Each structure stands twice: as structure tokens, then as C-alpha cells.
KEVOLUM-121832 format. One record per residue: x, y, z of N, C-alpha, C, O in turn; residue number from 1. Coordinates in Angstrom, 1 decimal. Layout:
BEGIN
    n_xx    n_yy    n_zz   ca_xx   ca_yy   ca_zz    c_xx    c_yy    c_zz    o_xx    o_yy    o_zz    k
       X       Y       Z       X       Y       Z       X       Y       Z       X       Y       Z  NUM
...
***
This chain:
BEGIN
    n_xx    n_yy    n_zz   ca_xx   ca_yy   ca_zz    c_xx    c_yy    c_zz    o_xx    o_yy    o_zz    k
    -7.2     0.9    20.1    -5.9     1.4    20.4    -6.1     2.8    19.4    -6.4     2.6    18.2    1
    -5.9     3.8    19.8    -5.7     4.7    18.9    -5.2     6.2    19.5    -5.3     6.8    20.6    2
    -4.7     6.6    18.3    -3.6     8.2    18.3    -4.3     9.0    17.7    -4.9     8.5    16.8    3
    -4.5    10.0    17.9    -4.9    11.3    17.3    -4.6    12.4    17.6    -4.7    12.9    18.7    4
    -4.0    13.1    16.4    -3.3    14.0    16.2    -4.2    15.6    15.2    -5.0    15.5    14.2    5
    -3.7    16.5    15.8    -3.6    17.9    14.9    -2.7    18.8    14.7    -2.1    19.1    15.8    6
    -2.4    19.1    14.0    -1.3    20.1    13.8    -1.8    21.7    13.1    -2.9    21.5    12.5    7
    -1.5    22.6    13.0    -1.9    23.6    11.9    -0.4    23.7    11.4     0.6    23.6    12.0    8
    -0.6    23.9    10.2     0.6    24.1     8.9     0.4    25.2     8.1    -0.5    25.3     7.3    9
     1.4    26.0     8.3     1.4    27.5     7.2     2.0    27.2     6.1     3.2    27.3     5.7   10
     0.8    26.6     5.3     1.2    26.2     4.0    -0.3    25.9     3.7    -1.2    25.9     4.6   11
    -0.7    25.7     2.4    -2.1    25.3     2.2    -2.7    24.4     2.1    -2.1    23.4     2.5   12
    -3.8    24.2     1.7    -4.6    22.8     2.0    -4.2    22.3     1.0    -3.6    21.2     1.2   13
    -4.0    22.8    -0.3    -3.6    22.0    -1.7    -2.1    21.6    -1.6    -1.8    20.5    -1.9   14
    -1.2    22.3    -1.1     0.3    22.0    -0.7     0.3    20.5    -0.3     0.7    19.5    -0.9   15
    -0.3    20.6     1.2    -0.8    19.6     2.2    -1.4    18.3     1.3    -0.9    17.2     1.3   16
    -2.4    18.7     0.8    -3.1    17.3     0.1    -2.1    16.8    -1.1    -2.1    15.6    -1.3   17
    -1.3    17.4    -1.9    -0.6    16.8    -2.8     0.6    16.2    -2.1     1.3    15.4    -2.7   18
     1.0    16.4    -1.0     2.0    15.8    -0.2     1.8    14.7     0.1     2.5    13.8    -0.3   19
     0.2    14.3     1.2    -0.2    13.0     1.7    -1.3    12.6     1.0    -2.0    11.7     1.5   20
    -1.8    13.1     0.0    -2.9    12.3    -1.1    -2.3    12.3    -2.5    -2.3    11.1    -2.8   21
    -1.9    13.0    -3.3    -1.1    13.0    -4.6    -0.1    12.0    -4.9    -0.1    11.0    -5.7   22
     1.0    12.7    -3.7     2.0    11.9    -3.7     2.5    11.0    -2.7     3.6    10.8    -2.2   23
     0.9    10.3    -2.3     1.1     9.4    -1.3     2.3     8.3    -1.5     2.9     8.1    -0.5   24
     2.5     7.8    -2.3     3.4     6.8    -2.4     4.6     7.4    -2.3     5.4     6.5    -2.7   25
     5.1     8.4    -2.0     6.4     9.4    -1.9     6.8     9.4    -0.8     8.0     9.6    -0.7   26
     6.1     9.2     0.3     6.2     9.3     1.7     7.6     9.3     2.5     8.1     9.9     3.4   27
     8.2     8.3     1.7     9.5     7.8     2.0    10.9     8.9     1.3    12.1     8.8     1.3   28
    10.2     9.8     0.9    11.1    11.0     0.4    11.4    12.2     1.6    12.4    12.9     1.7   29
    10.3    12.1     2.4    10.2    13.0     3.2    10.0    12.9     4.6    10.1    13.9     5.2   30
     9.8    12.0     5.0    10.1    11.5     6.5    10.8    10.3     6.9    10.8     9.3     6.1   31
    11.4    10.5     8.1    12.6     9.4     8.5    11.9     8.4     9.1    12.4     7.2     9.2   32
    10.6     8.7     9.4     9.8     7.4    10.1     9.6     6.3     8.8     9.6     5.1     9.0   33
     9.5     6.8     7.7     9.5     5.7     6.5    10.7     5.9     5.8    10.7     6.9     5.0   34
    11.9     5.1     5.9    13.1     5.2     5.2    13.2     5.1     3.3    14.0     5.7     2.6   35
    12.0     4.1     3.1    11.6     3.9     1.5    10.1     4.1     1.5     9.4     3.8     2.5   36
     9.7     4.5     0.5     8.4     4.2    -0.2     8.5     3.6    -1.6     9.6     3.5    -2.3   37
     7.3     3.2    -2.0     7.0     2.6    -3.6     5.5     2.4    -3.8     4.9     2.1    -2.8   38
     5.0     2.4    -4.9     3.7     2.1    -5.2     4.0     0.3    -5.1     5.0    -0.4    -5.3   39
     2.5    -0.1    -4.5     2.6    -1.5    -4.2     2.3    -2.3    -5.5     1.1    -2.3    -5.9   40
     3.2    -2.9    -6.1     3.1    -3.7    -7.3     1.9    -4.5    -7.3     1.2    -4.6    -8.3   41
     1.5    -5.1    -6.1     0.7    -6.0    -6.2    -0.6    -5.4    -5.8    -1.5    -6.1    -5.3   42
    -0.8    -4.0    -6.1    -2.2    -3.9    -6.6    -2.2    -2.6    -7.3    -1.2    -1.9    -7.3   43
    -3.4    -2.4    -7.9    -3.8    -1.4    -9.1    -3.0    -0.3    -8.7    -3.1     0.0    -7.5   44
    -2.4     0.5    -9.5    -2.1     1.8    -9.8    -2.9     2.6    -9.0    -4.1     2.6    -9.0   45
    -2.2     3.7    -7.9    -2.7     4.5    -6.9    -3.6     4.0    -5.7    -4.4     4.7    -5.0   46
    -3.6     2.6    -5.5    -4.2     1.8    -4.6    -3.9     1.7    -3.1    -4.6     1.5    -2.1   47
    -2.3     1.7    -3.2    -1.7     1.5    -2.4    -0.1     1.7    -2.4     0.5     2.2    -3.3   48
     0.6     1.4    -1.3     2.1     1.7    -1.6     2.7     0.8    -0.4     2.0     0.8     0.7   49
     4.0     0.2    -0.5     4.7    -0.6     0.6     5.8     0.3     0.7     6.7     0.6    -0.1   50
     5.7     0.6     2.1     6.9     1.5     2.9     8.0     0.5     4.0     7.7    -0.3     4.8   51
     9.1     0.8     3.7    10.2     0.0     4.4     9.9     0.7     6.0     9.3     1.7     6.2   52
    10.5     0.0     7.1    10.4     0.3     8.5    11.2     0.1     8.9    12.0    -0.5     8.2   53
    11.6     0.3    10.1    13.0     0.2    10.6    12.5    -0.8    11.9    11.7    -0.4    12.8   54
    13.1    -2.2    11.8    12.8    -3.3    12.6    11.3    -4.2    12.2    10.9    -5.1    12.9   55
    11.0    -3.7    11.4     9.5    -4.5    11.3     9.3    -5.1     9.7     8.4    -5.8     9.4   56
    10.1    -4.7     8.8    10.2    -5.1     7.4     9.3    -4.0     6.5     9.1    -2.8     6.8   57
     8.8    -4.7     5.5     8.0    -3.8     4.6     6.2    -3.3     5.3     5.6    -4.1     6.0   58
     5.9    -2.5     5.1     4.6    -2.5     5.4     3.7    -2.2     4.3     3.6    -1.0     3.9   59
     3.0    -3.2     3.6     2.1    -3.0     2.7     1.0    -2.3     3.1     0.4    -2.5     4.2   60
     0.5    -1.3     2.2    -0.6    -0.3     2.5    -1.7    -0.3     2.0    -1.4     0.2     0.9   61
    -2.9    -0.5     1.9    -3.9    -0.5     0.8    -4.7     0.6     1.1    -5.0     0.6     2.2   62
    -5.2     1.8     0.3    -6.1     2.8     0.4    -7.5     2.3     0.8    -7.9     1.4     0.1   63
    -8.3     2.7     1.6    -9.5     2.5     1.9   -10.5     3.3     1.7   -11.7     2.9     1.6   64
   -10.1     4.6     1.7   -10.9     6.1     1.4    -9.6     7.0     0.9    -8.4     7.1     1.3   65
   -10.4     7.8    -0.3    -9.4     8.4    -0.8   -10.8     9.5    -1.4   -11.9     9.2    -1.9   66
   -10.3    10.9    -0.8   -11.3    12.0    -1.3   -10.6    13.1    -1.9   -10.1    13.8    -1.0   67
   -10.4    13.5    -2.9    -9.4    14.6    -3.1   -10.3    15.9    -2.9    -9.9    17.1    -3.0   68
   -11.5    15.6    -2.7   -12.5    17.0    -2.6   -12.4    17.2    -1.2   -12.2    18.3    -0.7   69
   -12.7    16.3    -0.5   -12.8    16.3     1.0   -11.6    16.5     1.6   -11.5    17.0     2.7   70
   -10.3    16.1     0.9    -9.1    15.9     1.4    -8.8    15.0     2.5    -8.1    15.5     3.4   71
    -9.1    13.7     2.5    -9.4    12.5     3.0    -8.7    11.3     2.5    -9.1    10.9     1.4   72
    -7.8    10.8     3.2    -7.3     9.7     3.1    -7.0     8.9     4.1    -6.6     9.2     5.2   73
    -7.4     7.5     3.5    -7.3     6.2     4.8    -6.8     5.3     4.4    -7.1     5.2     3.2   74
    -5.8     4.2     4.8    -5.6     3.1     4.8    -5.2     2.1     5.7    -4.8     2.4     6.8   75
    -5.3     0.7     5.2    -4.9    -0.4     6.3    -3.2    -0.7     5.8    -2.8    -0.6     4.7   76
    -2.5    -1.2     6.8    -1.2    -1.8     6.7    -1.2    -3.1     7.3    -1.9    -3.6     8.2   77
    -0.3    -3.7     6.5    -0.1    -5.0     6.8     1.7    -4.9     6.6     2.5    -4.6     5.8   78
     1.8    -5.5     8.0     3.4    -5.3     8.5     4.0    -6.6     8.2     3.5    -7.6     8.7   79
     5.0    -6.6     7.4     5.9    -8.2     8.0     6.1    -8.5     8.8     5.4    -9.5     9.0   80
     7.0    -8.1     9.8     6.9    -8.7    11.1     6.7    -8.0    12.3     7.4    -7.7    13.2   81
     5.3    -7.9    12.2     4.2    -7.1    13.0     4.3    -8.5    14.1     4.2    -9.6    13.6   82
     4.3    -8.2    15.4     3.7    -9.4    16.5     2.5   -10.2    16.2     1.5    -9.6    15.7   83
     2.5   -11.6    16.4     1.0   -11.5    16.0    -0.1   -11.3    16.9    -1.1   -12.0    16.7   84
    -0.1   -10.3    17.9    -1.1   -10.2    18.4    -1.6    -8.9    18.1    -2.6    -8.5    18.6   85
    -0.8    -8.2    17.3    -1.4    -7.0    16.3    -2.3    -8.0    15.4    -1.9    -9.0    14.9   86
    -3.9    -7.3    15.2    -4.7    -7.8    14.2    -4.8    -6.8    13.1    -5.1    -7.3    12.0   87
    -4.7    -5.8    13.2    -5.1    -4.6    12.5    -4.3    -3.1    12.7    -4.1    -2.5    13.8   88
    -3.8    -2.6    11.5    -3.2    -1.1    11.8    -3.6    -0.3    10.8    -3.5    -0.8     9.6   89
    -4.1     0.7    11.0    -4.4     1.9     9.8    -4.2     3.0    10.3    -3.7     3.2    11.5   90
    -4.5     4.0     9.5    -4.4     5.7     9.6    -5.3     6.3     8.6    -5.8     5.8     7.6   91
    -5.5     7.5     9.2    -6.6     8.3     8.5    -6.2     9.6     8.6    -6.0    10.1     9.7   92
    -6.0    10.4     7.4    -5.5    11.8     7.5    -6.9    12.6     6.7    -7.7    12.1     5.9   93
    -6.6    13.8     7.3    -7.6    14.5     6.9    -6.9    16.1     6.7    -6.5    16.6     7.7   94
    -6.9    16.9     5.5    -6.3    18.5     5.4    -7.6    19.2     5.3    -8.3    19.1     4.3   95
    -8.0    19.9     6.4    -8.7    21.2     6.4    -8.2    22.6     6.2    -7.4    23.1     7.0   96
    -8.8    23.4     5.3    -8.3    24.6     4.9    -8.4    25.6     6.0    -9.4    25.4     6.7   97
    -7.7    26.4     6.3    -7.7    27.7     7.4    -7.1    29.0     6.8    -6.5    29.8     7.4   98
    -7.5    29.0     5.5    -7.3    30.4     5.1    -6.3    30.1     3.6    -6.1    28.9     3.3   99
    -5.8    30.9     3.0    -5.0    30.7     1.8    -3.9    29.6     2.1    -3.6    28.6     1.5  100
    -3.1    30.4     3.4    -1.8    29.7     3.4    -1.7    29.1     4.9    -0.9    29.4     5.8  101
    -2.8    28.4     4.9    -2.8    27.8     6.6    -3.9    26.3     6.5    -5.0    26.4     6.1  102
    -3.5    25.4     6.9    -4.1    24.4     7.0    -4.4    23.3     8.1    -3.3    22.9     8.6  103
    -5.2    22.9     8.6    -5.2    21.9     9.9    -5.0    20.6     9.0    -5.4    20.4     7.9  104
    -4.3    19.7     9.8    -4.0    18.4     9.5    -4.3    17.8    10.6    -4.0    18.0    11.7  105
    -5.2    16.7    10.1    -5.8    15.6    11.3    -5.2    14.4    11.0    -5.2    14.1     9.8  106
    -4.6    13.6    12.0    -4.1    12.1    11.8    -4.8    11.4    12.4    -5.3    12.1    13.4  107
    -5.2    10.4    12.4    -6.1     9.3    13.2    -5.4     7.7    13.4    -5.9     6.9    12.7  108
    -4.7     7.4    14.0    -3.6     6.4    13.9    -4.4     5.0    14.7    -4.5     5.2    15.9  109
    -4.9     3.6    14.0    -6.1     2.9    14.5    -5.3     1.4    14.7    -5.1     0.8    13.7  110
    -5.0     0.9    16.0    -4.5    -0.5    15.9    -5.7    -1.3    16.7    -6.6    -0.8    17.4  111
    -5.7    -2.4    16.5    -6.6    -3.6    16.7    -5.6    -4.8    17.5    -4.9    -5.5    16.8  112
    -5.6    -5.1    18.9    -4.7    -6.0    19.3    -5.7    -7.0    19.9    -6.8    -6.7    20.4  113
    -4.9    -8.4    19.9    -5.8    -9.6    20.7    -6.1    -8.9    22.1    -5.5    -8.0    22.6  114
    -7.3    -9.5    22.7    -7.8    -8.6    24.0    -6.8    -8.8    25.0    -6.4    -7.8    25.7  115
    -6.4    -9.9    25.1    -5.5   -10.1    26.7    -4.3    -9.2    26.1    -4.1    -8.3    27.0  116
    -3.6    -9.1    25.1    -2.5    -8.3    24.7    -2.7    -7.0    24.6    -1.8    -6.1    24.8  117
    -4.2    -6.7    24.3    -4.4    -5.1    24.3    -3.9    -4.4    26.0    -3.4    -3.3    26.3  118
    -4.4    -5.5    26.7    -4.2    -4.5    28.2    -2.6    -4.6    28.6    -2.2    -3.7    29.3  119
    -1.8    -5.7    28.3    -0.5    -5.9    28.3     0.2    -4.9    27.7     1.0    -4.2    28.4  120
     0.0    -4.8    26.2     0.8    -4.0    25.2     0.4    -3.1    25.0     1.2    -2.4    24.4  121
    -0.7    -2.7    25.1    -1.4    -1.7    24.4    -0.9    -0.5    24.9    -0.7     0.4    24.1  122
    -0.7    -0.4    26.0     0.1     1.2    26.6     1.3     1.4    25.9     1.6     2.6    25.5  123
     2.3     0.3    25.6     3.5     0.8    25.3     3.6     0.9    23.7     4.6     1.5    23.3  124
     2.7     0.2    22.9     2.4     0.3    21.5     2.0     1.5    21.6     2.8     2.3    21.1  125
     0.9     2.1    22.2     0.2     3.6    22.1     1.2     4.7    22.0     1.2     5.6    21.1  126
     2.3     4.3    23.3     3.5     5.3    23.5     4.4     5.5    21.9     4.7     6.5    21.2  127
     4.6     4.3    21.8     5.1     4.4    20.4     4.6     4.9    19.4     5.2     5.9    18.9  128
     3.5     4.5    19.0     2.7     5.1    17.9     2.6     6.5    17.9     2.9     7.3    17.0  129
     2.1     6.8    19.1     2.2     8.6    19.3     3.2     9.2    19.2     3.1    10.3    18.6  130
     4.7     8.8    19.6     6.0     9.2    19.0     6.2     9.2    17.5     6.5    10.2    16.8  131
     5.9     8.1    17.2     5.8     8.0    15.7     5.2     9.4    14.8     5.8    10.1    14.1  132
     3.8     9.4    15.4     3.0    10.2    14.9     3.4    11.7    15.2     3.2    12.6    14.4  133
     4.0    11.9    16.1     4.7    13.6    16.4     5.8    13.8    15.6     6.1    14.9    15.2  134
     6.5    12.8    15.2     7.8    12.8    14.5     7.3    13.2    12.9     7.7    14.2    12.2  135
     6.1    12.2    12.4     5.6    12.2    11.1     5.5    13.5    11.1     6.2    14.1    10.3  136
     4.5    14.4    11.9     3.8    15.4    11.8     4.7    16.8    12.0     4.2    17.9    11.6  137
     5.9    16.7    12.5     6.6    17.9    12.7     7.2    17.5    11.6     7.1    18.6    11.0  138
     7.9    16.7    10.7     8.8    16.3     9.5     7.5    16.8     8.1     7.8    17.4     7.1  139
     6.3    16.4     8.3     5.6    17.2     7.5     5.1    18.5     7.5     4.3    18.9     6.6  140
     5.4    19.3     8.6     5.0    20.6     8.7     6.4    21.5     8.3     6.4    22.7     7.8  141
     7.5    20.8     8.5     8.5    21.5     8.0     9.1    21.3     6.7    10.0    21.9     6.4  142
     8.5    20.2     5.9     8.7    20.2     4.4     7.5    20.8     3.7     7.7    21.1     2.5  143
     6.4    21.0     4.3     5.3    21.8     3.3     5.4    23.1     3.6     4.8    23.9     2.9  144
     6.0    23.8     4.6     6.3    25.0     5.1     7.8    25.6     4.4     7.9    26.7     3.9  145
     8.8    24.5     4.4     9.7    25.2     3.5    10.2    24.6     2.0    10.8    25.1     1.1  146
     9.5    23.1     2.2    10.0    22.8     0.6    11.2    22.0     0.6    11.6    21.4    -0.4  147
    11.8    21.9     1.9    12.7    21.0     1.7    12.8    19.6     3.0    12.1    19.8     4.0  148
    13.3    18.7     2.9    13.1    17.9     3.9    13.8    17.9     5.3    15.1    18.0     5.3  149
    13.2    17.9     6.3    13.7    18.0     7.9    15.4    17.3     7.9    15.9    16.3     7.2  150
    15.9    18.0     8.5    17.1    17.7     8.9    17.4    16.2     9.4    18.5    15.6     9.3  151
    16.1    15.7    10.0    16.7    14.2    10.5    16.4    13.1     9.0    16.8    12.0     8.8  152
    15.7    13.9     8.3    15.6    12.6     7.2    16.9    13.1     6.2    17.2    12.2     5.4  153
    17.6    14.2     6.1    18.7    14.2     5.5    19.7    13.4     6.0    20.5    12.8     5.3  154
    19.7    13.4     7.5    20.6    12.5     8.0    20.5    11.0     7.8    21.5    10.2     7.8  155
    19.2    10.7     7.4    19.1     9.3     7.5    19.4     8.8     6.0    19.9     7.7     5.9  156
    19.2     9.8     4.8    19.7     9.7     3.4    21.1     9.4     3.4    21.5     8.5     2.7  157
    22.1    10.3     4.4    23.3    10.3     4.3    23.9     8.9     4.6    24.9     8.4     4.1  158
    23.2     8.3     5.7    23.7     7.2     6.4    23.2     5.8     5.6    23.4     4.7     6.0  159
    22.5     6.0     4.6    22.5     5.1     3.8    23.3     4.6     2.9    22.9     3.6     2.2  160
***
């Protein structure tokens, strides 16, 4: 099961890489998809993060690819309350310069389900993953272009 998205953002590739790569563990500061995030204390510094999720507990992420030169970041996630039939979850980001103040952001979410459940639950999970990806990219674009967090994230912070 895969979800791929691309979005052009009116911000430099450097700005986007800072948000996605350099400040990787601070994702919970700008997207409502992640209520809170912090470095993963079980891993060496800079190797992963822990993100709280709505309804699934903590997601412990481990970086599997990190290239500042190519502006690529990939990670796998172990999610505390993930259904037993989900065997693997991960994501890969890539930032491609499109001029001084424009960049293309590529997102590639992947999930692996037990074969029988892939047919039964795959379409529903893929739809949910796509919705999350769209929200995350919308909020990333807003944050990168304005320097402010999206109104959805502000509302979430006010309700905590």
C-alpha cells in the first residue's frame, strides 16, 4: 500500500529542508497531524523521533535515509496501537529546488499489511493515509510560505 504526493511550495528548498530534515524532530510544532513530537530517547541523537498520534499512541520513528546534499529523508515507524495486521509503515521525503524561492516536495508513504488484510483493509487505510498526507502537505506549505503555523494547528494547540 502506497500513497505518493507532490506539491510545489513558494519557499526555497533550503527552507523546506530545514523544516523537514534539520528540524525533523519538531514536526509536532507545525502540523495538526502530529499533536506533539520529540527526539527518540532510545536512539542516538538525530536518529529518530517520537510522535504522538490521535488514537494510535506514540509512533517511534527511526531514520533510514538522511541526505542533506540530496535533501532526502526516510524513516520507518513503529506505532504503539497499530492493528496487528499492519507489518510496516514508513515515509520518504524529497525536496527538489525549482528556483530561488520555489521547491517541489515529494512524499512517499508506504505500508505493508498481512496479505489477507491487504485486500480487506488496504483500500480504507490507503484512503486514510492519503487524507493525512494531504493535510500534512497543506500545513507544510502554509508554514514554509508564511513562517506561521496553520490555523488548524493553532486550534489544536488552543484545545490542549
